[in-house]
C-alpha positions as CSV (number, residue, x, y, z in Angstrom):
1,M,28.3,-23.3,27.4
2,K,25.2,-24.8,26.6
3,N,23.4,-23.1,28.7
4,R,25.4,-19.4,28.0
5,I,24.3,-20.5,23.7
6,F,20.9,-21.5,25.0
7,R,20.9,-18.9,26.3
8,I,21.7,-16.6,23.7
9,L,19.1,-17.6,21.3
10,A,16.6,-17.5,24.0
11,V,16.8,-14.0,23.7
12,A,18.2,-13.6,19.5
13,V,14.2,-15.5,18.8
14,A,12.5,-13.1,22.3
15,L,13.6,-10.1,19.8
16,M,12.9,-11.1,16.7
17,L,9.7,-12.0,17.6
18,I,9.4,-9.0,19.0
19,L,10.0,-6.8,16.1
20,G,8.0,-9.4,13.8
21,F,5.4,-7.2,15.8
22,A,6.7,-3.6,16.0
23,L,6.9,-4.1,12.2
24,A,3.5,-5.5,11.1
25,E,1.9,-3.1,9.0
26,V,-2.1,-2.2,7.5
27,R,-2.8,-0.5,4.3
28,T,-5.9,0.8,3.4
29,T,-7.2,0.1,0.1
30,G,-10.0,2.6,0.3
31,D,-10.4,6.0,2.4
32,V,-11.6,4.1,6.1
33,W,-13.0,5.8,9.4
34,L,-11.2,5.7,12.8
35,R,-12.8,4.7,15.5
36,T,-11.8,4.5,18.8
37,G,-13.2,0.7,19.6
38,P,-13.9,-1.9,16.8
39,G,-17.1,-2.1,15.8
40,L,-20.0,0.9,13.5
41,D,-21.2,1.8,17.4
42,Y,-17.9,3.4,18.2
43,D,-17.4,7.5,17.3
44,A,-15.7,8.1,14.7
45,V,-12.0,10.3,15.4
46,S,-10.9,11.1,12.0
47,I,-10.5,9.5,8.0
48,L,-7.4,7.6,6.8
49,S,-7.0,7.8,2.9
50,S,-6.6,5.4,0.7
51,G,-3.9,3.1,0.0
52,K,-2.1,4.6,3.1
53,T,-0.1,2.3,5.0
54,F,-0.3,1.9,9.2
55,E,1.5,0.4,12.6
56,Y,-0.8,-2.3,13.6
57,L,-0.2,-2.3,17.8
58,G,-0.9,-6.8,17.4
59,Q,-5.0,-6.8,19.0
60,S,-8.2,-7.3,16.3
61,S,-11.8,-7.3,17.5
62,V,-14.8,-8.7,15.3
63,D,-17.8,-7.2,15.4
64,G,-21.4,-8.0,15.7
65,R,-21.9,-9.1,11.6
66,G,-19.1,-10.7,11.8
67,V,-16.3,-8.5,10.6
68,A,-12.3,-8.7,11.5
69,W,-11.4,-4.9,13.1
70,Y,-7.4,-4.1,13.5
71,M,-6.1,-1.9,16.0
72,I,-3.8,1.1,14.5
73,S,-1.3,3.6,15.0
74,A,-2.2,6.6,12.5
75,G,0.9,9.7,13.4
76,E,-0.3,10.8,17.5
77,K,-3.7,8.7,17.4
78,E,-4.1,4.9,17.7
79,G,-7.6,3.0,17.1
80,W,-9.3,0.5,15.1
81,V,-10.0,-0.1,11.1
82,S,-12.3,-2.3,9.8
83,S,-11.1,-5.4,7.9
84,R,-13.2,-4.3,4.9
85,Y,-11.1,-1.6,3.3
86,T,-7.6,-3.1,4.2
């Protein structure tokens, strides 16, 4: 009986963690380029308008200038946005 309760709790915690990451969002505070990688040296894919919310894909990186970048999903496109505009 205790094993069964432990398993149920373990599955519940795992689902909460998975759903928590899936529901993370990034909101733009200014117009920002969606880029192919985390930095200004990467190609710009499109521009995202200020005030929009996008799904955070759980990856971040810091460029050589010390600026954090977040990987997001913007509709059918995925890419990186600067933390300076989110």
